[in-house]
C-alpha positions as CSV (number, residue, x, y, z in Angstrom):
1,M,0.0,0.0,0.0
2,V,1.2,3.5,-0.8
3,I,-0.1,6.5,1.1
4,I,0.7,9.9,-0.3
5,A,0.3,13.0,1.9
6,P,-2.2,15.6,0.6
7,E,0.5,18.3,0.5
8,V,2.6,16.2,-1.9
9,L,-0.4,15.9,-4.3
10,E,-1.1,19.6,-3.9
11,L,2.5,20.4,-4.8
12,I,2.3,18.3,-8.0
13,H,-1.1,19.8,-8.9
14,H,0.4,23.3,-8.4
15,Y,3.0,22.7,-11.1
16,R,0.6,21.2,-13.7
17,Q,1.3,22.4,-17.2
18,V,-2.1,23.9,-18.0
19,S,-0.8,26.8,-20.0
20,T,1.1,26.4,-23.3
21,D,4.1,28.2,-21.9
22,D,4.3,26.2,-18.6
23,C,7.6,24.3,-18.2
24,E,8.0,20.8,-16.9
25,S,8.7,20.7,-13.2
26,G,9.8,18.0,-10.8
27,G,11.6,17.0,-7.7
28,I,12.1,14.1,-5.3
29,L,9.7,12.1,-3.2
30,I,10.5,11.7,0.5
31,G,8.9,9.1,2.7
32,I,8.9,6.3,5.2
33,A,9.1,2.6,4.3
34,R,7.1,0.5,6.7
35,G,7.6,-3.1,5.7
36,I,5.9,-3.5,2.4
37,H,4.0,-0.2,2.8
38,L,5.2,3.2,1.8
39,E,4.1,6.6,3.2
40,V,5.1,9.6,1.0
41,T,5.4,12.4,3.5
42,A,7.0,15.2,1.3
43,A,8.2,16.2,-2.1
44,T,10.7,18.9,-3.1
45,P,9.6,21.6,-5.5
46,P,11.8,22.5,-8.5
47,Q,15.0,24.2,-7.5
48,I,16.8,27.1,-9.2
49,S,19.6,24.7,-10.3
50,D,17.2,22.5,-12.2
51,Q,16.8,22.8,-16.0
52,R,13.2,23.2,-17.1
53,S,11.6,23.6,-20.6
54,R,8.2,22.8,-22.0
55,M,9.0,19.2,-22.8
56,R,12.0,18.4,-20.5
57,F,12.9,18.5,-16.8
58,R,16.4,17.8,-15.6
59,R,16.9,17.6,-11.8
60,F,20.2,18.5,-10.2
61,E,21.0,17.5,-6.6
62,A,21.5,21.1,-5.3
63,G,18.6,22.1,-3.1
64,H,16.8,18.7,-3.3
65,K,19.6,17.0,-1.3
66,E,19.6,19.7,1.4
67,I,15.8,19.4,1.9
68,L,16.1,15.6,2.1
69,L,19.0,15.8,4.6
70,K,17.0,18.2,6.8
71,R,14.0,15.9,6.9
72,W,16.2,12.8,7.4
73,R,17.8,14.4,10.4
74,A,14.5,15.8,11.8
75,S,12.9,12.3,11.6
76,E,16.0,10.6,13.1
77,G,16.6,8.7,9.9
78,L,13.0,7.6,9.3
79,E,12.3,9.8,6.2
80,N,14.4,9.1,3.2
81,Y,14.5,9.3,-0.6
82,V,11.7,7.1,-2.1
83,G,11.4,8.3,-5.7
84,E,10.9,11.0,-8.2
85,W,8.0,13.2,-9.5
86,H,7.7,15.5,-12.6
87,T,5.0,16.9,-14.9
88,H,4.1,16.3,-18.5
89,P,2.0,18.6,-20.7
90,E,-0.6,16.0,-21.4
91,Q,-4.0,15.2,-19.8
92,D,-3.4,11.6,-18.8
93,A,0.3,11.5,-18.0
94,N,2.4,8.5,-19.2
95,P,6.2,7.9,-19.1
96,S,8.4,8.6,-22.1
97,P,11.1,6.2,-23.2
98,L,13.6,8.7,-21.6
99,D,11.7,8.5,-18.3
100,L,11.8,4.7,-18.3
101,R,15.6,4.7,-19.0
102,E,16.3,7.3,-16.3
103,W,14.2,5.4,-13.7
104,S,15.9,2.1,-14.6
105,R,19.3,3.7,-14.1
106,A,18.4,5.3,-10.8
107,S,16.8,2.1,-9.5
108,K,19.8,0.0,-10.5
109,R,22.2,2.5,-8.7
110,L,20.0,2.4,-5.5
111,K,19.4,-1.3,-5.8
112,E,15.7,-0.9,-5.0
113,P,12.5,0.2,-6.8
114,L,11.5,3.9,-7.0
115,L,8.1,5.3,-6.6
116,V,7.5,7.6,-9.6
117,I,4.7,10.1,-10.2
118,I,4.1,12.0,-13.4
119,G,1.6,14.9,-13.0
120,G,-0.7,15.4,-16.0
121,T,-3.0,18.2,-16.6
122,V,-6.0,16.1,-15.6
123,S,-4.7,12.8,-14.1
124,N,-1.4,11.5,-12.6
125,F,0.6,8.4,-13.4
126,Y,1.8,6.4,-10.4
127,A,4.2,3.5,-10.6
128,F,7.1,1.6,-9.1
129,A,10.1,1.4,-11.4
130,D,13.1,-0.8,-11.1
131,N,15.9,-1.7,-13.4
132,Q,13.7,-4.2,-15.3
133,K,10.2,-2.8,-15.5
134,C,7.7,-0.1,-14.6
135,Q,4.7,-1.4,-12.6
136,R,1.8,1.0,-12.8
137,L,-0.2,1.4,-9.5
138,Q,-4.0,1.5,-9.3
139,D,-5.4,4.8,-8.2
140,I,-7.6,3.8,-5.4
141,V,-9.0,6.5,-3.1
């Protein structure tokens, strides 16, 4: 089971690409693993060092890493990096081949699956990605 804090969904919703000049946005997902369950407690907003354009988002560590480290320390090591989020300029978001390659590399490097969220203009895409596949999650409320 995956539980996502309302403020995380609000942040992603805030950066939806509803206007034709809105750039892709993204950040990292921070959460707590509880056995097979995952609670997403926070997400970082785009940072000044990130590269953003209409059809591309490239996250750099600066800013995101500092936010993660503060939360990790404040939670005494409970909260940690659990995945990535970014937006797409489409109603029903789906991963691009580039997204799938990047997630595979990141998962391989970390040796564990990542929770990934793509914010669309109407609906979001949720999945666990590892170095072999991307398993879409059911959106159950």
